[in-house]
N, C-alpha and C positions, 0 to 999 in steps of 0.2 A: 399865816402858817403856811410853810412850804410843804409842796407833796413829797410823798417820800422819792427816795433816789429812785430812777429806773422807771417811774410811775408811767412816763409816755409809752412805755413799750408792753406794760401790762395792763394798762387801763381798760381796752376793749374786752379783753378775757374775764378780769374781774366784774366789768359791767354785766357781761354775759352770764356768768355764775349766780350775781345779784339778782338778775331778773330770772334765771331759771328758779332759784330759791323762791322767790316770790310768786310764781305762778305755780308751782308745785307745791305752795302752801295754800294757794287760794284756788280749788279747783273751779270755780265759776267764772274767774277770770280767764283761766287756762282753755276753758270752753269758748268763750268768747274770741281768745285770741286764736285760736286752731279754727274756729268759723270763718276767719276773713281768708282761708284758703289760701292761695297763691297770690292774693292782692300785694301790691308794693305797698309798704308802711313807709310813712313819712313824718317825723317830728317837725311839725312847723311850729317855731315860737315867736314871741315878741320880744325877748329878751337878749338878741343879738346874736345867740349860739349858733356858729356855724360849724362846730366839731361834732358835737352831739346832734345837731337837727340842722333844719333848713331857716333861714330868716332871710325875708326879702327876695325868696327864688333861689337863694344862694346857700350852699353848704354841704358838708361830708355825708349827714344823715346817717352817722356812728350808731344812734340809738334805733332809729328804724331798722337799720342790718341787723342788730344785736337781738331786735323782736321778732325779725322774719328766721332767724337762726334758731332762736327759742321756740319758735310755733313749728319750725320742723321737726326740732327734738322733741316736743311734746307730742305732736302727730305720730312719731313712729314710737312713742311711748318710753322715751330715755326718763330717766328721773335725775334729780340734781346730785 
């Protein structure tokens, strides 16, 4: 199955909203995320994903960046 047209342009924003919804629906997880303070979050993986995460020390870590933005939004009291 092919991604929808223009997916590359919207996927980070979509992921941020999905993660915001997830953490908004699970306050115990939101609390843990906010408790990480200003720590850099990195999605390390073994599946070779260098777009969303880091594999063998290389990658864009876009999921980590999304989670840090979600953390900021939650800490500021913003809802989904």
